[in-house]
C-alpha positions in Angstrom: -0.8 -30.8 -21.3 -1.0 -27.6 -23.5 -2.0 -29.7 -26.5 -4.7 -31.6 -24.4 -6.1 -28.3 -23.1 -6.3 -26.9 -26.6 -8.1 -30.0 -27.9 -10.5 -30.0 -24.9 -11.4 -26.4 -25.7 -11.9 -27.3 -29.3 -14.1 -30.2 -28.5 -16.1 -28.2 -26.0 -17.0 -25.7 -28.8 -18.1 -28.5 -31.1 -21.9 -28.4 -31.5 -21.9 -32.2 -32.2 -20.9 -32.8 -28.6 -24.0 -30.9 -27.3 -26.4 -32.7 -29.6 -24.9 -36.1 -29.0 -24.8 -35.5 -25.2 -28.4 -34.3 -25.2 -29.7 -37.4 -27.0 -27.6 -39.8 -24.9 -28.7 -38.3 -21.6 -32.3 -38.4 -22.7 -32.2 -42.0 -23.9 -30.2 -43.2 -20.8 -32.5 -41.3 -18.4 -35.7 -42.6 -19.9 -34.4 -46.2 -19.9 -32.9 -45.9 -16.4 -36.0 -44.4 -14.8 -38.2 -47.0 -16.4 -36.0 -49.8 -15.2 -35.8 -48.3 -11.7 -39.6 -48.0 -11.5 -39.9 -51.7 -12.5 -37.2 -52.8 -10.1 -38.8 -50.9 -7.2 -42.2 -52.4 -8.0 -40.8 -55.9 -8.2 -38.9 -55.5 -4.9 -42.1 -54.4 -3.2 -44.1 -57.3 -4.7 -41.4 -59.8 -3.6 -41.4 -58.6 -0.1 -45.2 -58.6 0.1 -45.7 -62.1 -1.4 -42.7 -63.6 0.4 -44.3 -62.5 3.7 -47.7 -63.8 2.7 -46.1 -67.2 1.7 -44.3 -67.4 5.1 -47.5 -66.7 6.9 -49.3 -69.3 4.8 -46.7 -71.9 5.7 -46.8 -71.1 9.4 -50.6 -70.9 9.4 -51.3 -74.3 7.9 -53.4 -76.8 9.8 -52.0 -79.6 11.8 -51.2 -82.5 9.5 -48.8 -85.4 8.8 -45.3 -83.9 8.0 -45.3 -85.5 4.6 -48.6 -83.8 3.8 -46.9 -80.5 4.9 -44.1 -81.3 2.5 -46.6 -81.5 -0.3 -48.2 -78.3 1.0 -45.1 -76.5 -0.2 -44.5 -72.8 -0.7 -43.0 -70.3 -3.2 -39.6 -68.8 -2.9 -38.5 -65.7 -4.8 -35.3 -64.5 -6.5 -34.4 -60.9 -5.5 -33.4 -58.8 -8.4 -29.8 -57.6 -8.6 -29.5 -53.9 -7.7 -27.6 -53.2 -11.0 -30.4 -54.9 -13.0 -31.5 -51.3 -13.4 -28.5 -50.8 -15.7 -28.2 -54.2 -17.3 -31.1 -56.7 -16.7 -29.0 -59.4 -18.4 -30.8 -62.8 -18.3 -33.2 -61.8 -15.6 -36.2 -60.9 -17.9 -35.8 -64.4 -19.6 -35.3 -66.6 -16.6 -37.9 -67.4 -13.9 -38.0 -65.4 -10.7 -40.0 -67.7 -8.5 -39.9 -71.5 -7.7 -42.4 -73.7 -5.9 -40.7 -76.0 -3.5 -42.6 -79.2 -2.6 -42.0 -82.8 -2.0 -40.3 -85.0 -4.7 -40.3 -82.3 -7.4 -37.5 -80.1 -8.7 -39.7 -77.4 -10.2 -38.7 -75.0 -12.9 -38.4 -71.3 -12.1 -41.5 -69.4 -13.5 -42.6 -65.8 -14.1 -40.4 -64.2 -16.7 -40.4 -60.4 -16.7 -40.2 -60.4 -20.5 -43.9 -61.5 -20.5 -44.8 -58.1 -19.2 -42.3 -56.1 -21.3 -43.5 -52.8 -22.8 -42.8 -51.4 -26.3 -39.5 -49.9 -25.4 -38.1 -53.2 -24.2 -39.4 -55.0 -27.3 -37.6 -52.4 -29.5 -34.2 -53.5 -28.3 -33.4 -50.3 -26.5 -35.2 -51.0 -23.2 -32.2 -50.9 -20.9 -29.2 -48.7 -20.2 -27.0 -51.5 -21.3 -28.8 -51.7 -24.7 -28.1 -48.0 -25.3 -24.5 -48.3 -24.2 -24.0 -51.3 -26.5 -25.7 -49.8 -29.6 -25.9 -46.0 -29.3 -22.7 -45.1 -27.4 -20.5 -46.7 -30.2 -22.4 -44.4 -32.6 -21.6 -41.4 -30.4 -18.0 -42.4 -30.3 -17.9 -42.7 -34.1 -19.6 -39.3 -34.6 -17.1 -37.7 -32.3 -14.0 -39.5 -33.6 -14.5 -39.8 -37.4 -13.5 -36.2 -38.3 -10.5 -36.2 -35.9 -8.0 -36.1 -38.8 -10.0 -36.6 -42.0 -11.8 -33.3 -41.7 -8.6 -31.4 -41.0 -7.0 -33.2 -43.9 -9.9 -32.3 -46.2 -9.8 -28.6 -45.1 -6.0 -28.4 -45.2 -5.6 -27.5 -41.6 -3.8 -30.7 -40.7 -0.9 -29.5 -42.8 -0.9 -26.3 -40.7 -0.9 -28.2 -37.4 1.9 -30.5 -38.4 3.8 -27.6 -40.0 3.8 -25.7 -36.7 6.0 -28.4 -35.2 3.4 -30.4 -33.3 4.6 -34.0 -33.2 2.0 -36.4 -34.7 2.0 -38.5 -31.5 1.3 -35.5 -29.3 -1.4 -34.4 -31.7 -3.1 -37.8 -31.7 -2.8 -38.2 -27.9 -4.3 -34.7 -27.3 -7.3 -35.3 -29.6 -7.8 -38.8 -28.2 -7.7 -37.6 -24.6 -10.1 -34.8 -25.4 -12.6 -37.0 -27.2 -12.3 -39.7 -24.5 -13.1 -37.0 -21.8 -16.1 -35.9 -23.9 -17.3 -39.5 -24.1 -16.9 -39.9 -20.3 -18.9 -36.7 -19.9 -21.9 -37.6 -22.2 -21.9 -41.4 -21.5 -20.0 -42.3 -18.4 -21.3 -39.6 -16.1 -25.0 -40.3 -16.9 -24.7 -44.0 -16.3 -22.8 -43.5 -13.1 -25.5 -41.1 -11.9 -28.3 -43.4 -12.9 -26.6 -46.3 -11.2 -26.0 -44.3 -8.0 -29.6 -43.1 -7.9 -30.8 -46.7 -8.3 -28.6 -47.9 -5.5 -29.6 -45.3 -3.0 -31.9 -46.8 -0.4 -31.3 -50.4 -1.5 -29.7 -52.9 0.8 -26.9 -53.9 -1.5 -24.4 -55.1 1.1 -24.5 -58.8 0.0 -24.1 -57.6 -3.6 -21.2 -55.2 -2.9 -23.2 -52.8 -5.2 -20.9 -49.8 -5.3 -17.8 -51.7 -6.3 -19.9 -53.5 -8.9 -21.2 -50.1 -10.2 -17.7 -48.5 -10.5 -16.3 -51.6 -12.3 -19.4 -51.8 -14.5 -19.1 -48.1 -15.6 -15.3 -48.6 -16.3 -16.2 -51.6 -18.6 -18.7 -49.5 -20.5 -16.1 -46.7 -21.0 -13.5 -49.2 -22.2 -16.1 -50.5 -24.8 -16.8 -46.9 -25.9 -13.0 -46.4 -26.2 -12.8 -49.3 -28.6 -15.1 -47.5 -31.1 -13.4 -44.1 -30.5 -10.1 -45.7 -31.4 -11.7 -47.4 -34.4 -13.1 -44.1 -35.7 -9.8 -42.3 -35.2 -8.0 -45.2 -36.9 -10.2 -44.8 -40.0 -9.8 -41.0 -39.8 -6.0 -41.4 -39.9 -6.2 -43.0 -43.4 -9.4 -41.5 -44.9 -8.9 -38.7 -47.4 -12.3 -37.1 -46.6 -14.5 -36.9 -43.6 -17.3 -38.4 -45.7 -15.3 -41.6 -46.3 -14.2 -41.7 -42.7 -17.9 -41.6 -41.6 -19.0 -44.2 -44.1 -16.3 -46.6 -43.2 -16.8 -46.2 -39.5 -20.6 -46.7 -39.8 -19.9 -49.9 -41.8 -17.6 -51.1 -39.1 -20.4 -50.3 -36.5 -22.9 -52.4 -38.4 -20.5 -55.3 -38.7 -19.3 -55.3 -35.1 -22.5 -54.3 -33.3 -25.2 -55.9 -35.5 -23.9 -58.6 -37.8 -21.1 -60.2 -35.8 -23.0 -60.7 -32.5 -25.7 -62.7 -34.4 -23.1 -64.8 -36.2 -21.3 -65.4 -32.8 -24.5 -66.7 -31.2 -25.2 -69.0 -34.2 -21.6 -70.2 -34.2 -21.5 -70.9 -30.5 -24.8 -72.8 -30.6 -23.4 -75.0 -33.4 -20.0 -75.6 -31.8 -21.2 -76.1 -28.2 -24.9 -77.0 -28.3 -26.8 -77.1 -25.0 -28.4 -80.3 -23.9 -32.1 -80.7 -24.8 -34.2 -79.8 -21.7 -37.0 -82.1 -22.8 -34.5 -85.0 -23.1 -33.0 -84.2 -19.7 -36.5 -84.3 -18.0 -37.2 -87.6 -19.8 -34.0 -89.1 -18.4 -34.9 -87.9 -14.9 -38.3 -89.5 -15.2 -36.7 -92.7 -16.4 -34.3 -92.7 -13.5 -37.2 -92.4 -11.1 -39.4 -95.0 -12.7 -37.0 -97.8 -12.3 -36.5 -97.0 -8.6 -40.2 -96.7 -7.6 -41.6 -100.0 -8.8 -43.3 -102.4 -6.3 -40.5 -105.0 -6.8 -37.8 -102.4 -6.1 -39.7 -101.2 -3.0 -39.9 -104.8 -1.7 -36.2 -105.3 -2.2 -35.4 -102.2 -0.2 -37.8 -103.1 2.5 -36.1 -106.5 3.0 -32.7 -104.7 3.0 -33.9 -102.3 5.8 -35.2 -105.2 7.9 -32.0 -107.1 7.5 -30.0 -104.0 8.3 -31.7 -103.7 11.7 -31.9 -107.6 12.3 -35.7 -107.7 12.5 -38.4 -109.5 10.6 -41.4 -107.2 11.2 -41.6 -103.4 10.4 -43.2 -102.9 13.8 -40.0 -104.1 15.5 -37.9 -101.3 13.8 -36.7 -98.5 16.1 -37.6 -96.1 13.4 -40.6 -95.6 11.2 -40.2 -97.7 8.0 -42.2 -95.3 5.8 -40.2 -92.3 6.9 -36.9 -94.2 6.4 -38.0 -95.3 3.0 -39.0 -91.8 2.0 -35.6 -90.5 3.1 -33.8 -93.1 1.0 -36.0 -92.5 -2.0 -35.4 -88.8 -1.8 -31.6 -89.4 -1.6 -31.9 -91.4 -4.8 -34.0 -88.7 -6.5 -31.5 -86.0 -5.4 -28.7 -87.9 -7.0 -30.7 -88.2 -10.3 -31.5 -84.4 -10.2 -27.8 -83.6 -9.5 -26.6 -85.8 -12.4 -29.1 -84.8 -15.1 -29.9 -81.2 -14.3 -26.3 -80.6 -13.3 -25.2 -81.7 -16.7 -27.8 -79.5 -18.3 -26.7 -76.4 -16.4 -23.1 -77.2 -17.1 -23.8 -77.3 -20.8 -25.3 -73.8 -20.6 -22.3 -72.6 -18.6 -20.0 -74.0 -21.3 -22.0 -72.0 -23.9 -21.5 -68.8 -21.9 -17.8 -69.4 -21.7 -17.6 -70.0 -25.5 -19.7 -66.9 -26.1 -17.2 -64.9 -24.0 -14.4 -66.0 -26.3 -16.6 -65.3 -29.3 -16.1 -61.7 -28.2 -13.0 -61.9 -30.4 -15.4 -61.5 -33.3 -17.1 -58.4 -31.8 -16.4 -56.2 -28.8 -20.1 -56.0 -28.2 -20.2 -59.8 -27.5 -17.4 -59.4 -25.0 -19.1 -56.5 -23.3 -22.5 -58.3 -23.1 -20.8 -61.1 -21.1 -18.7 -58.8 -19.0 -21.6 -56.4 -18.3 -24.0 -59.1 -17.1 -21.4 -60.7 -14.9 -20.4 -57.5 -13.3 -24.1 -56.4 -12.8 -24.9 -59.8 -11.3 -27.6 -60.6 -13.9 -25.8 -63.3 -15.8 -27.0 -66.9 -16.1 -24.6 -68.0 -13.3 -26.6 -66.0 -10.8 -29.8 -67.5 -12.0 -28.3 -71.0 -11.7 -27.2 -70.2 -8.2 -30.8 -69.2 -7.3 -32.2 -72.4 -8.8 -29.8 -74.6 -6.9 -30.4 -72.6 -3.7 -34.1 -73.1 -4.0 -33.5 -76.8 -4.6 -31.3 -77.0 -1.5 -34.0 -75.3 0.5 -36.6 -77.8 -0.8 -34.3 -80.7 0.1 -33.9 -79.3 3.6 -37.7 -79.2 4.1 -38.1 -82.7 2.8 -35.3 -84.1 5.0 -36.8 -82.3 8.0 -40.3 -83.7 7.4 -39.0 -87.2 6.7 -36.8 -87.1 9.8 -39.9 -86.2 11.9 -41.7 -89.3 10.5 -38.7 -91.5 10.7 -38.0 -90.7 14.4 -41.6 -91.2 15.5 -42.6 -94.7 14.5 -46.4 -95.1 13.8 -47.7 -98.3 15.3 -51.1 -100.0 15.0 -52.3 -97.8 12.1 -51.8 -94.5 13.9 -50.9 -91.4 11.9 -48.3 -88.9 13.0 -49.7 -85.3 13.2 -47.4 -82.3 13.5 -48.2 -78.7 14.1 -46.9 -75.1 14.3 -43.7 -76.0 16.2 -42.5 -78.1 13.3 -43.6 -75.5 10.7 -41.5 -72.8 12.6 -38.5 -75.1 12.6 -38.2 -74.4 8.8 -36.4 -71.0 8.4 -37.4 -68.5 5.7 -35.7 -68.8 2.4 -32.8 -66.3 2.1 -30.9 -66.1 -1.2 -27.2 -65.3 -1.1 -25.8 -63.9 -4.4 -22.5 -64.9 -5.8 -19.9 -62.7 -4.2 -18.3 -59.9 -6.2 -14.9 -61.7 -6.0 -16.5 -64.7 -7.8 -18.0 -62.4 -10.4 -14.6 -60.9 -11.1 -13.2 -64.4 -11.6 -16.0 -65.2 -14.0 -15.4 -61.9 -15.8 -11.7 -62.6 -16.6 -12.3 -64.0 -20.2 -14.6 -61.2 -21.5 -12.4 -58.6 -19.8 -9.3 -60.0 -21.4 -11.1 -60.1 -24.8 -12.1 -56.4 -24.5 -8.6 -55.5 -23.5 -7.3 -57.3 -26.6 -9.6 -55.2 -28.7 -8.2 -52.0 -27.1 -4.7 -53.2 -27.5 -5.2 -54.2 -31.1 -6.7 -50.9 -32.2 -4.1 -49.0 -30.2 -1.3 -51.0 -31.9 -2.8 -50.3 -35.4 -3.1 -46.6 -34.7 0.6 -46.3 -33.6 2.4 -46.8 -37.0 -0.3 -44.7 -38.8 0.3 -41.8 -36.4 4.0 -42.0 -37.0 3.4 -41.7 -40.8 0.6 -39.1 -40.4 0.5 -36.9 -43.5 -1.7 -33.9 -44.4 
């Protein structure tokens, strides 16, 4: 403890800590406040437009239920509370879906379309700064840990006074880690807490997510602190330690992530969305021909033991629409399900690609913990589709259960419209997110374990 206290006092006197801390706090605050402003504005817009859409649905004129199904409405994806820290895939995936009869629509309105200069620079979020700038801060704090003392000759003095190398390393590592927690961990914890105050994050379990998210960022920063100290253990001068550490930063934070993405795309390519949509259309086309419709009509009449549609206890048109929709649902599930599965496979492969770079592992881990990963987007898309199917099934049931004889047309009104509940999106529970985060968390732990294991023999053989 005495050694740690001495190293803490030494670190606190270091002017680099004040400069690094000031720059980090400024960058994190600017990015965090900008993201909080955008999130607050979006939440207000969603609440306002969702209420207007609900009123529009309830206020529609009396009409045939199938016409109401085509009338449709928009549903919206609420932003994850921790998107203020890590927007993840949210800026690149649609936030709203139009639900209407027969069509599985794509999500539209991507926030990246309205992105400002800061976002386009690559440092638009707290997560961007943590992934790129915090490793630099760790390197700037850690590179002179032993190399500078070796160069000045004071390392000989420290070892000559009987301080065991292991205790010396542990003391300096603990002091520098505490400094990193102060200049990086505390600001992001404060920004996250500020963003969550006043939000209804019960469904998201926001505070457990926040604490786990901050812990992951500190683990990532520790990787680069260990890396810098590892280089410092063997470098003869502080200049060489800094140069080697910066080269490692460029490799691990800039080059390797790009290579990992290219490698994953080559090894596990996603299905072509255009081809998926073409297969869906092909699956529909064969089912909706006049010949196929005649065959199904005869099957329905035979099923009920009648020869004339007017003798059916149900409305033939409503029954046929229900069965057609069931066929369409199966096609959507098969084709779009395979498409989303291919993207999920890519995400899993990219998590393992974190073995090439801790930044890749952190990106996957951070998005999953924040609730802004692609899995959350897919959950919203399928929830919107389930809501659409519920509306179609309810409208078709209304027609099916009220046979229209003699050319009459069924007309429904507000009572039926109110029978459709508002769309409420339920995010993936935090426990599910933790399960999805196992691979990137393991990979990040492997980086920590590897660097710690490499430092250990070098510490034992530490020489002035």
